[in-house]
C-alpha positions as protocol buffer text, in pm:
chain_id: "A"
residue {
  index: 1
  type: MET
  ca { x: 857 y: 3201 z: 4410 }
}
residue {
  index: 2
  type: ARG
  ca { x: 657 y: 2906 z: 4370 }
}
residue {
  index: 3
  type: PHE
  ca { x: 349 y: 3142 z: 4272 }
}
residue {
  index: 4
  type: PHE
  ca { x: 554 y: 3279 z: 4017 }
}
residue {
  index: 5
  type: ALA
  ca { x: 640 y: 2916 z: 3867 }
}
residue {
  index: 6
  type: ALA
  ca { x: 301 y: 2776 z: 3895 }
}
residue {
  index: 7
  type: ALA
  ca { x: 178 y: 3118 z: 3691 }
}
residue {
  index: 8
  type: VAL
  ca { x: 458 y: 3050 z: 3422 }
}
residue {
  index: 9
  type: VAL
  ca { x: 330 y: 2696 z: 3339 }
}
residue {
  index: 10
  type: PHE
  ca { x: -32 y: 2816 z: 3366 }
}
residue {
  index: 11
  type: LEU
  ca { x: 47 y: 3082 z: 3128 }
}
residue {
  index: 12
  type: LEU
  ca { x: 245 y: 2832 z: 2870 }
}
residue {
  index: 13
  type: LEU
  ca { x: -59 y: 2574 z: 2871 }
}
residue {
  index: 14
  type: PHE
  ca { x: -296 y: 2832 z: 2821 }
}
residue {
  index: 15
  type: GLN
  ca { x: -93 y: 2969 z: 2521 }
}
residue {
  index: 16
  type: ALA
  ca { x: -56 y: 2623 z: 2384 }
}
residue {
  index: 17
  type: ALA
  ca { x: -427 y: 2579 z: 2411 }
}
residue {
  index: 18
  type: CYS
  ca { x: -498 y: 2893 z: 2221 }
}
residue {
  index: 19
  type: PHE
  ca { x: -267 y: 2832 z: 1963 }
}
residue {
  index: 20
  type: SER
  ca { x: -315 y: 2470 z: 1867 }
}
residue {
  index: 21
  type: LYS
  ca { x: -512 y: 2437 z: 1551 }
}
residue {
  index: 22
  type: THR
  ca { x: -726 y: 2172 z: 1357 }
}
residue {
  index: 23
  type: ILE
  ca { x: -637 y: 2086 z: 990 }
}
residue {
  index: 24
  type: ARG
  ca { x: -893 y: 1945 z: 814 }
}
residue {
  index: 25
  type: VAL
  ca { x: -832 y: 1756 z: 516 }
}
residue {
  index: 26
  type: PRO
  ca { x: -936 y: 1774 z: 228 }
}
residue {
  index: 27
  type: HIS
  ca { x: -1159 y: 2076 z: 340 }
}
residue {
  index: 28
  type: ASP
  ca { x: -863 y: 2322 z: 441 }
}
residue {
  index: 29
  type: GLU
  ca { x: -552 y: 2127 z: 308 }
}
residue {
  index: 30
  type: PRO
  ca { x: -644 y: 1880 z: 23 }
}
residue {
  index: 31
  type: ASP
  ca { x: -292 y: 1730 z: 34 }
}
residue {
  index: 32
  type: LEU
  ca { x: -232 y: 1507 z: 327 }
}
residue {
  index: 33
  type: ARG
  ca { x: 127 y: 1519 z: 324 }
}
residue {
  index: 34
  type: LEU
  ca { x: 123 y: 1925 z: 338 }
}
residue {
  index: 35
  type: ALA
  ca { x: -140 y: 1900 z: 630 }
}
residue {
  index: 36
  type: LEU
  ca { x: 84 y: 1689 z: 797 }
}
residue {
  index: 37
  type: ARG
  ca { x: 404 y: 1933 z: 748 }
}
residue {
  index: 38
  type: GLN
  ca { x: 196 y: 2223 z: 876 }
}
residue {
  index: 39
  type: ALA
  ca { x: 103 y: 2061 z: 1179 }
}
residue {
  index: 40
  type: TYR
  ca { x: 314 y: 2120 z: 1515 }
}
residue {
  index: 41
  type: HIS
  ca { x: 263 y: 1972 z: 1887 }
}
residue {
  index: 42
  type: GLY
  ca { x: -86 y: 2035 z: 1998 }
}
residue {
  index: 43
  type: ASP
  ca { x: -224 y: 2033 z: 1652 }
}
residue {
  index: 44
  type: THR
  ca { x: -477 y: 1779 z: 1504 }
}
residue {
  index: 45
  type: VAL
  ca { x: -511 y: 1664 z: 1158 }
}
residue {
  index: 46
  type: LEU
  ca { x: -839 y: 1552 z: 1088 }
}
residue {
  index: 47
  type: VAL
  ca { x: -880 y: 1331 z: 817 }
}
residue {
  index: 48
  type: PHE
  ca { x: -1233 y: 1283 z: 634 }
}
residue {
  index: 49
  type: PRO
  ca { x: -1310 y: 992 z: 420 }
}
residue {
  index: 50
  type: GLY
  ca { x: -1133 y: 904 z: 122 }
}
residue {
  index: 51
  type: LYS
  ca { x: -801 y: 733 z: 9 }
}
residue {
  index: 52
  type: TYR
  ca { x: -489 y: 908 z: 43 }
}
residue {
  index: 53
  type: ARG
  ca { x: -156 y: 821 z: -108 }
}
residue {
  index: 54
  type: VAL
  ca { x: 112 y: 985 z: 165 }
}
residue {
  index: 55
  type: GLN
  ca { x: 483 y: 924 z: 298 }
}
residue {
  index: 56
  type: GLU
  ca { x: 557 y: 1183 z: 532 }
}
residue {
  index: 57
  type: ARG
  ca { x: 669 y: 1229 z: 929 }
}
residue {
  index: 58
  type: VAL
  ca { x: 451 y: 1316 z: 1215 }
}
residue {
  index: 59
  type: ARG
  ca { x: 584 y: 1542 z: 1454 }
}
residue {
  index: 60
  type: SER
  ca { x: 590 y: 1490 z: 1818 }
}
residue {
  index: 61
  type: GLY
  ca { x: 235 y: 1577 z: 2003 }
}
residue {
  index: 62
  type: VAL
  ca { x: 11 y: 1590 z: 1681 }
}
residue {
  index: 63
  type: THR
  ca { x: -292 y: 1405 z: 1657 }
}
residue {
  index: 64
  type: VAL
  ca { x: -376 y: 1250 z: 1305 }
}
residue {
  index: 65
  type: ILE
  ca { x: -730 y: 1099 z: 1331 }
}
residue {
  index: 66
  type: SER
  ca { x: -985 y: 1022 z: 1083 }
}
residue {
  index: 67
  type: ALA
  ca { x: -1351 y: 1197 z: 1100 }
}
residue {
  index: 68
  type: ALA
  ca { x: -1523 y: 858 z: 1007 }
}
residue {
  index: 69
  type: GLY
  ca { x: -1304 y: 594 z: 1118 }
}
residue {
  index: 70
  type: ARG
  ca { x: -1113 y: 305 z: 996 }
}
residue {
  index: 71
  type: ASP
  ca { x: -1386 y: 167 z: 738 }
}
residue {
  index: 72
  type: SER
  ca { x: -1406 y: 481 z: 493 }
}
residue {
  index: 73
  type: THR
  ca { x: -1014 y: 608 z: 559 }
}
residue {
  index: 74
  type: THR
  ca { x: -725 y: 487 z: 383 }
}
residue {
  index: 75
  type: LEU
  ca { x: -368 y: 561 z: 388 }
}
residue {
  index: 76
  type: TRP
  ca { x: -136 y: 388 z: 139 }
}
residue {
  index: 77
  type: ASN
  ca { x: 176 y: 392 z: -25 }
}
residue {
  index: 78
  type: ARG
  ca { x: 386 y: 125 z: -226 }
}
residue {
  index: 79
  type: ARG
  ca { x: 749 y: 220 z: -111 }
}
residue {
  index: 80
  type: TRP
  ca { x: 917 y: 296 z: 204 }
}
residue {
  index: 81
  type: HIS
  ca { x: 680 y: 366 z: 507 }
}
residue {
  index: 82
  type: ILE
  ca { x: 331 y: 558 z: 525 }
}
residue {
  index: 83
  type: LEU
  ca { x: 380 y: 758 z: 841 }
}
residue {
  index: 84
  type: LEU
  ca { x: 728 y: 802 z: 1016 }
}
residue {
  index: 85
  type: LEU
  ca { x: 707 y: 889 z: 1409 }
}
residue {
  index: 86
  type: ASN
  ca { x: 1036 y: 1016 z: 1510 }
}
residue {
  index: 87
  type: ASP
  ca { x: 1096 y: 1086 z: 1864 }
}
residue {
  index: 88
  type: CYS
  ca { x: 711 y: 1147 z: 1956 }
}
residue {
  index: 89
  type: ASP
  ca { x: 582 y: 1178 z: 2306 }
}
residue {
  index: 90
  type: MET
  ca { x: 261 y: 1039 z: 2441 }
}
residue {
  index: 91
  type: GLU
  ca { x: 57 y: 1286 z: 2306 }
}
residue {
  index: 92
  type: THR
  ca { x: 120 y: 1180 z: 1958 }
}
residue {
  index: 93
  type: LEU
  ca { x: -200 y: 1002 z: 1839 }
}
residue {
  index: 94
  type: ILE
  ca { x: -250 y: 804 z: 1507 }
}
residue {
  index: 95
  type: SER
  ca { x: -626 y: 637 z: 1507 }
}
residue {
  index: 96
  type: GLY
  ca { x: -884 y: 529 z: 1265 }
}
residue {
  index: 97
  type: PHE
  ca { x: -696 y: 449 z: 934 }
}
residue {
  index: 98
  type: THR
  ca { x: -672 y: 163 z: 714 }
}
residue {
  index: 99
  type: PHE
  ca { x: -338 y: 132 z: 645 }
}
residue {
  index: 100
  type: GLN
  ca { x: -256 y: -52 z: 287 }
}
residue {
  index: 101
  type: GLY
  ca { x: 99 y: -138 z: 291 }
}
residue {
  index: 102
  type: LYS
  ca { x: 138 y: -367 z: -20 }
}
residue {
  index: 103
  type: GLY
  ca { x: 481 y: -311 z: -158 }
}
residue {
  index: 104
  type: SER
  ca { x: 590 y: -80 z: 141 }
}
residue {
  index: 105
  type: ASN
  ca { x: 858 y: -161 z: 412 }
}
residue {
  index: 106
  type: ALA
  ca { x: 610 y: -53 z: 704 }
}
residue {
  index: 107
  type: CYS
  ca { x: 312 y: 129 z: 762 }
}
residue {
  index: 108
  type: VAL
  ca { x: 397 y: 317 z: 1047 }
}
residue {
  index: 109
  type: VAL
  ca { x: 771 y: 319 z: 1165 }
}
residue {
  index: 110
  type: CYS
  ca { x: 879 y: 491 z: 1535 }
}
residue {
  index: 111
  type: THR
  ca { x: 1219 y: 560 z: 1613 }
}
residue {
  index: 112
  type: THR
  ca { x: 1221 y: 661 z: 1981 }
}
residue {
  index: 113
  type: GLY
  ca { x: 960 y: 787 z: 2162 }
}
residue {
  index: 114
  type: ALA
  ca { x: 604 y: 673 z: 2317 }
}
residue {
  index: 115
  type: PRO
  ca { x: 311 y: 764 z: 2057 }
}
residue {
  index: 116
  type: VAL
  ca { x: -25 y: 593 z: 2102 }
}
residue {
  index: 117
  type: ILE
  ca { x: -158 y: 390 z: 1796 }
}
residue {
  index: 118
  type: THR
  ca { x: -483 y: 286 z: 1815 }
}
residue {
  index: 119
  type: ASP
  ca { x: -824 y: 177 z: 1607 }
}
residue {
  index: 120
  type: ASN
  ca { x: -639 y: 125 z: 1282 }
}
residue {
  index: 121
  type: VAL
  ca { x: -626 y: -189 z: 1049 }
}
residue {
  index: 122
  type: PHE
  ca { x: -273 y: -246 z: 897 }
}
residue {
  index: 123
  type: LEU
  ca { x: -284 y: -454 z: 582 }
}
residue {
  index: 124
  type: ASP
  ca { x: -16 y: -645 z: 368 }
}
residue {
  index: 125
  type: SER
  ca { x: 287 y: -438 z: 417 }
}
residue {
  index: 126
  type: TRP
  ca { x: 631 y: -586 z: 538 }
}
residue {
  index: 127
  type: ASP
  ca { x: 595 y: -445 z: 894 }
}
residue {
  index: 128
  type: GLY
  ca { x: 254 y: -354 z: 1002 }
}
residue {
  index: 129
  type: VAL
  ca { x: 407 y: -146 z: 1291 }
}
residue {
  index: 130
  type: ALA
  ca { x: 795 y: -123 z: 1345 }
}
residue {
  index: 131
  type: LEU
  ca { x: 923 y: 2 z: 1622 }
}
residue {
  index: 132
  type: TYR
  ca { x: 1290 y: 82 z: 1698 }
}
residue {
  index: 133
  type: GLY
  ca { x: 1371 y: 195 z: 2050 }
}
residue {
  index: 134
  type: CYS
  ca { x: 1014 y: 310 z: 2064 }
}
residue {
  index: 135
  type: ASN
  ca { x: 789 y: 256 z: 2380 }
}
residue {
  index: 136
  type: ALA
  ca { x: 458 y: 291 z: 2164 }
}
residue {
  index: 137
  type: PHE
  ca { x: 118 y: 221 z: 2313 }
}
residue {
  index: 138
  type: ILE
  ca { x: -55 y: 0 z: 2069 }
}
residue {
  index: 139
  type: LYS
  ca { x: -431 y: -113 z: 2112 }
}
residue {
  index: 140
  type: GLY
  ca { x: -718 y: -222 z: 1947 }
}
residue {
  index: 141
  type: ASN
  ca { x: -576 y: -241 z: 1593 }
}
residue {
  index: 142
  type: LYS
  ca { x: -611 y: -527 z: 1344 }
}
residue {
  index: 143
  type: PHE
  ca { x: -344 y: -666 z: 1183 }
}
residue {
  index: 144
  type: ARG
  ca { x: -338 y: -895 z: 830 }
}
residue {
  index: 145
  type: GLY
  ca { x: -119 y: -1013 z: 561 }
}
residue {
  index: 146
  type: CYS
  ca { x: 170 y: -835 z: 722 }
}
residue {
  index: 147
  type: ASN
  ca { x: 483 y: -1032 z: 695 }
}
residue {
  index: 148
  type: ARG
  ca { x: 569 y: -909 z: 1091 }
}
residue {
  index: 149
  type: ALA
  ca { x: 259 y: -746 z: 1202 }
}
residue {
  index: 150
  type: ILE
  ca { x: 431 y: -556 z: 1519 }
}
residue {
  index: 151
  type: HIS
  ca { x: 798 y: -562 z: 1493 }
}
residue {
  index: 152
  type: LEU
  ca { x: 1022 y: -425 z: 1812 }
}
residue {
  index: 153
  type: ASP
  ca { x: 1399 y: -366 z: 1820 }
}
residue {
  index: 154
  type: GLU
  ca { x: 1495 y: -264 z: 2154 }
}
residue {
  index: 155
  type: SER
  ca { x: 1153 y: -160 z: 2259 }
}
residue {
  index: 156
  type: ASN
  ca { x: 940 y: -188 z: 2555 }
}
residue {
  index: 157
  type: ALA
  ca { x: 575 y: -130 z: 2422 }
}
residue {
  index: 158
  type: GLU
  ca { x: 238 y: -220 z: 2515 }
}
residue {
  index: 159
  type: ILE
  ca { x: 39 y: -413 z: 2277 }
}
residue {
  index: 160
  type: ILE
  ca { x: -279 y: -438 z: 2397 }
}
residue {
  index: 161
  type: GLU
  ca { x: -641 y: -589 z: 2273 }
}
residue {
  index: 162
  type: ASN
  ca { x: -519 y: -609 z: 1919 }
}
residue {
  index: 163
  type: GLU
  ca { x: -619 y: -869 z: 1652 }
}
residue {
  index: 164
  type: ILE
  ca { x: -322 y: -1057 z: 1497 }
}
residue {
  index: 165
  type: VAL
  ca { x: -466 y: -1292 z: 1227 }
}
residue {
  index: 166
  type: ARG
  ca { x: -294 y: -1437 z: 904 }
}
residue {
  index: 167
  type: ASN
  ca { x: 47 y: -1304 z: 908 }
}
residue {
  index: 168
  type: PRO
  ca { x: 400 y: -1489 z: 887 }
}
residue {
  index: 169
  type: ASP
  ca { x: 509 y: -1340 z: 1203 }
}
residue {
  index: 170
  type: GLY
  ca { x: 240 y: -1207 z: 1450 }
}
residue {
  index: 171
  type: ILE
  ca { x: 482 y: -987 z: 1717 }
}
residue {
  index: 172
  type: SER
  ca { x: 864 y: -985 z: 1652 }
}
residue {
  index: 173
  type: LEU
  ca { x: 1094 y: -937 z: 1928 }
}
residue {
  index: 174
  type: ILE
  ca { x: 1446 y: -834 z: 1899 }
}
residue {
  index: 175
  type: SER
  ca { x: 1603 y: -753 z: 2227 }
}
residue {
  index: 176
  type: SER
  ca { x: 1273 y: -624 z: 2345 }
}
residue {
  index: 177
  type: SER
  ca { x: 1013 y: -654 z: 2668 }
}
residue {
  index: 178
  type: PRO
  ca { x: 685 y: -549 z: 2580 }
}
residue {
  index: 179
  type: VAL
  ca { x: 388 y: -623 z: 2771 }
}
residue {
  index: 180
  type: ILE
  ca { x: 136 y: -825 z: 2580 }
}
residue {
  index: 181
  type: ALA
  ca { x: -215 y: -861 z: 2708 }
}
residue {
  index: 182
  type: ARG
  ca { x: -540 y: -919 z: 2581 }
}
residue {
  index: 183
  type: ASN
  ca { x: -471 y: -977 z: 2244 }
}
residue {
  index: 184
  type: LEU
  ca { x: -578 y: -1232 z: 1955 }
}
residue {
  index: 185
  type: ILE
  ca { x: -293 y: -1374 z: 1803 }
}
residue {
  index: 186
  type: LYS
  ca { x: -430 y: -1633 z: 1541 }
}
residue {
  index: 187
  type: SER
  ca { x: -323 y: -1827 z: 1226 }
}
residue {
  index: 188
  type: ASN
  ca { x: 11 y: -1671 z: 1187 }
}
residue {
  index: 189
  type: GLY
  ca { x: 302 y: -1845 z: 1101 }
}
residue {
  index: 190
  type: ARG
  ca { x: 483 y: -1749 z: 1440 }
}
residue {
  index: 191
  type: GLY
  ca { x: 238 y: -1609 z: 1670 }
}
residue {
  index: 192
  type: ILE
  ca { x: 523 y: -1448 z: 1883 }
}
residue {
  index: 193
  type: LEU
  ca { x: 885 y: -1449 z: 1766 }
}
residue {
  index: 194
  type: ILE
  ca { x: 1136 y: -1383 z: 2058 }
}
residue {
  index: 195
  type: LEU
  ca { x: 1498 y: -1297 z: 1950 }
}
residue {
  index: 196
  type: GLY
  ca { x: 1787 y: -1164 z: 2144 }
}
residue {
  index: 197
  type: HIS
  ca { x: 1782 y: -1054 z: 2502 }
}
residue {
  index: 198
  type: SER
  ca { x: 1435 y: -1022 z: 2527 }
}
residue {
  index: 199
  type: TYR
  ca { x: 1153 y: -1051 z: 2837 }
}
residue {
  index: 200
  type: PRO
  ca { x: 827 y: -1015 z: 2718 }
}
residue {
  index: 201
  type: VAL
  ca { x: 544 y: -992 z: 2979 }
}
residue {
  index: 202
  type: ILE
  ca { x: 292 y: -1242 z: 2788 }
}
residue {
  index: 203
  type: GLY
  ca { x: -42 y: -1284 z: 2967 }
}
residue {
  index: 204
  type: GLY
  ca { x: 55 y: -1340 z: 3334 }
}
residue {
  index: 205
  type: SER
  ca { x: -306 y: -1280 z: 3497 }
}
residue {
  index: 206
  type: LEU
  ca { x: -660 y: -1390 z: 3396 }
}
residue {
  index: 207
  type: GLN
  ca { x: -738 y: -983 z: 3331 }
}
residue {
  index: 208
  type: THR
  ca { x: -438 y: -980 z: 3083 }
}
residue {
  index: 209
  type: ALA
  ca { x: -482 y: -1323 z: 2919 }
}
residue {
  index: 210
  type: ASN
  ca { x: -428 y: -1343 z: 2550 }
}
residue {
  index: 211
  type: GLU
  ca { x: -583 y: -1596 z: 2313 }
}
residue {
  index: 212
  type: ILE
  ca { x: -288 y: -1755 z: 2089 }
}
residue {
  index: 213
  type: VAL
  ca { x: -434 y: -2030 z: 1896 }
}
residue {
  index: 214
  type: SER
  ca { x: -381 y: -2216 z: 1568 }
}
residue {
  index: 215
  type: ASN
  ca { x: -33 y: -2079 z: 1505 }
}
residue {
  index: 216
  type: SER
  ca { x: 236 y: -2276 z: 1302 }
}
residue {
  index: 217
  type: PHE
  ca { x: 441 y: -2192 z: 1617 }
}
residue {
  index: 218
  type: ASP
  ca { x: 255 y: -2031 z: 1900 }
}
residue {
  index: 219
  type: ILE
  ca { x: 577 y: -1875 z: 2047 }
}
residue {
  index: 220
  type: TYR
  ca { x: 900 y: -1937 z: 1881 }
}
residue {
  index: 221
  type: ASN
  ca { x: 1208 y: -1862 z: 2137 }
}
residue {
  index: 222
  type: ASP
  ca { x: 1489 y: -1804 z: 2013 }
}
residue {
  index: 223
  type: GLY
  ca { x: 1554 y: -1538 z: 2322 }
}
residue {
  index: 224
  type: LEU
  ca { x: 1888 y: -1529 z: 2530 }
}
residue {
  index: 225
  type: ARG
  ca { x: 1958 y: -1501 z: 2881 }
}
residue {
  index: 226
  type: ILE
  ca { x: 2110 y: -1216 z: 3084 }
}
residue {
  index: 227
  type: GLU
  ca { x: 2299 y: -1330 z: 3379 }
}
residue {
  index: 228
  type: GLY
  ca { x: 2432 y: -1110 z: 3643 }
}
residue {
  index: 229
  type: GLY
  ca { x: 2395 y: -809 z: 3402 }
}
residue {
  index: 230
  type: LEU
  ca { x: 2606 y: -967 z: 3137 }
}
residue {
  index: 231
  type: PHE
  ca { x: 2486 y: -1060 z: 2782 }
}
residue {
  index: 232
  type: THR
  ca { x: 2519 y: -1452 z: 2738 }
}
residue {
  index: 233
  type: ASP
  ca { x: 2440 y: -1698 z: 2441 }
}
residue {
  index: 234
  type: GLN
  ca { x: 2284 y: -1914 z: 2634 }
}
residue {
  index: 235
  type: ARG
  ca { x: 1884 y: -1999 z: 2549 }
}
residue {
  index: 236
  type: GLU
  ca { x: 1610 y: -1804 z: 2780 }
}
residue {
  index: 237
  type: VAL
  ca { x: 1312 y: -1957 z: 2914 }
}
residue {
  index: 238
  type: CYS
  ca { x: 994 y: -1765 z: 2780 }
}
residue {
  index: 239
  type: VAL
  ca { x: 724 y: -1725 z: 3046 }
}
residue {
  index: 240
  type: ALA
  ca { x: 382 y: -1703 z: 2902 }
}
residue {
  index: 241
  type: THR
  ca { x: 154 y: -1835 z: 3209 }
}
residue {
  index: 242
  type: HIS
  ca { x: -239 y: -1716 z: 3196 }
}
residue {
  index: 243
  type: ASN
  ca { x: -319 y: -1740 z: 2851 }
}
residue {
  index: 244
  type: TYR
  ca { x: -595 y: -1947 z: 2611 }
}
residue {
  index: 245
  type: TRP
  ca { x: -437 y: -2155 z: 2380 }
}
residue {
  index: 246
  type: GLY
  ca { x: -743 y: -2315 z: 2227 }
}
residue {
  index: 247
  type: SER
  ca { x: -869 y: -2553 z: 2453 }
}
residue {
  index: 248
  type: ASP
  ca { x: -919 y: -2649 z: 2802 }
}
residue {
  index: 249
  type: CYS
  ca { x: -668 y: -2949 z: 2756 }
}
residue {
  index: 250
  type: PRO
  ca { x: -411 y: -2747 z: 2526 }
}
residue {
  index: 251
  type: LYS
  ca { x: -114 y: -2847 z: 2280 }
}
residue {
  index: 252
  type: PRO
  ca { x: 39 y: -2543 z: 2243 }
}
residue {
  index: 253
  type: ARG
  ca { x: 313 y: -2521 z: 1980 }
}
residue {
  index: 254
  type: PHE
  ca { x: 659 y: -2410 z: 2086 }
}
residue {
  index: 255
  type: ARG
  ca { x: 1020 y: -2393 z: 1967 }
}
residue {
  index: 256
  type: ASN
  ca { x: 1245 y: -2423 z: 2263 }
}
residue {
  index: 257
  type: ASP
  ca { x: 1151 y: -2373 z: 2641 }
}
residue {
  index: 258
  type: VAL
  ca { x: 825 y: -2189 z: 2711 }
}
residue {
  index: 259
  type: VAL
  ca { x: 640 y: -2207 z: 3078 }
}
residue {
  index: 260
  type: TYR
  ca { x: 264 y: -2218 z: 3017 }
}
residue {
  index: 261
  type: ILE
  ca { x: 107 y: -2357 z: 3300 }
}
residue {
  index: 262
  type: PRO
  ca { x: -122 y: -2245 z: 3434 }
}
residue {
  index: 263
  type: TRP
  ca { x: -353 y: -2144 z: 3148 }
}
residue {
  index: 264
  type: THR
  ca { x: -719 y: -2052 z: 3109 }
}
residue {
  index: 265
  type: ASN
  ca { x: -1015 y: -2117 z: 2950 }
}
residue {
  index: 266
  type: ALA
  ca { x: -1183 y: -1949 z: 2670 }
}
residue {
  index: 267
  type: ALA
  ca { x: -1380 y: -1706 z: 2928 }
}
residue {
  index: 268
  type: ARG
  ca { x: -1055 y: -1626 z: 3093 }
}
residue {
  index: 269
  type: ASP
  ca { x: -1235 y: -1667 z: 3431 }
}
residue {
  index: 270
  type: THR
  ca { x: -1081 y: -2015 z: 3525 }
}
residue {
  index: 271
  type: LEU
  ca { x: -704 y: -2148 z: 3565 }
}
residue {
  index: 272
  type: PHE
  ca { x: -605 y: -2472 z: 3470 }
}
residue {
  index: 273
  type: ASN
  ca { x: -288 y: -2668 z: 3612 }
}
residue {
  index: 274
  type: GLU
  ca { x: -379 y: -2999 z: 3412 }
}
residue {
  index: 275
  type: CYS
  ca { x: -664 y: -3094 z: 3209 }
}
residue {
  index: 276
  type: PRO
  ca { x: -998 y: -3108 z: 3355 }
}
residue {
  index: 277
  type: GLU
  ca { x: -1054 y: -3443 z: 3210 }
}
residue {
  index: 278
  type: GLU
  ca { x: -741 y: -3605 z: 3331 }
}
residue {
  index: 279
  type: ALA
  ca { x: -777 y: -3433 z: 3673 }
}
residue {
  index: 280
  type: ALA
  ca { x: -1133 y: -3608 z: 3705 }
}
residue {
  index: 281
  type: GLU
  ca { x: -993 y: -3939 z: 3584 }
}
residue {
  index: 282
  type: GLU
  ca { x: -693 y: -3922 z: 3858 }
}
residue {
  index: 283
  type: ARG
  ca { x: -1004 y: -3810 z: 4124 }
}
residue {
  index: 284
  type: GLU
  ca { x: -1230 y: -4127 z: 4057 }
}
residue {
  index: 285
  type: GLU
  ca { x: -914 y: -4355 z: 4083 }
}
């Protein structure tokens, strides 16, 4: 019986591999929207350099990737969204594009699922990436000029090694608990905005330290506490230890309670519980 089950699984995987296809844009299909409509789980949409206006859904398990990277391949639209990911699994990949979203609600919207979004540039949209009940893996992207670079609503994403610079809000959380690690969060209005019943993991170790610097508010904490499994309207303390705040003697800008001690140096190889200069003066005394 076990042999039969294993044989069936192998046959299904073999069939999936045999029947998956690559659709080249514009070689096989000039219209990116039509290429996405033809792509199913296991298929790849390979986009060659150019500027493409698109507003389309991506099916679960589809890889959408540029042939030459984000500097030469632009997706744009001036209304609603550019790409919609609805209930997409971890085999869904969006990689290697510049999203020009001026006038749009969002460059990429994900509603449920856990897609992978890597190595893109998101520019000038209301939301760069908007997640609603979506546990996406977001790594190696750049965000500029978006009202909310990454917005999460009841989502537990992994936000890793992104550059989030010069946005009104860098990472915006509503009742979400993402992992936020090794990002550059710089020169935003609010670096991290925390609303609702959110419990983000922000840094937490030398290996996962973020650089959070020069924001009007580095962390704007309006999060609420959960006690005994019950939602309350009491303010929750945000824990954001093991991050770099721009100096070995930082003065981070917070709204409401944030625990940031210990913090790291710029190299992220040393922890401090107090300013080195002050500690040295105390030793001399």
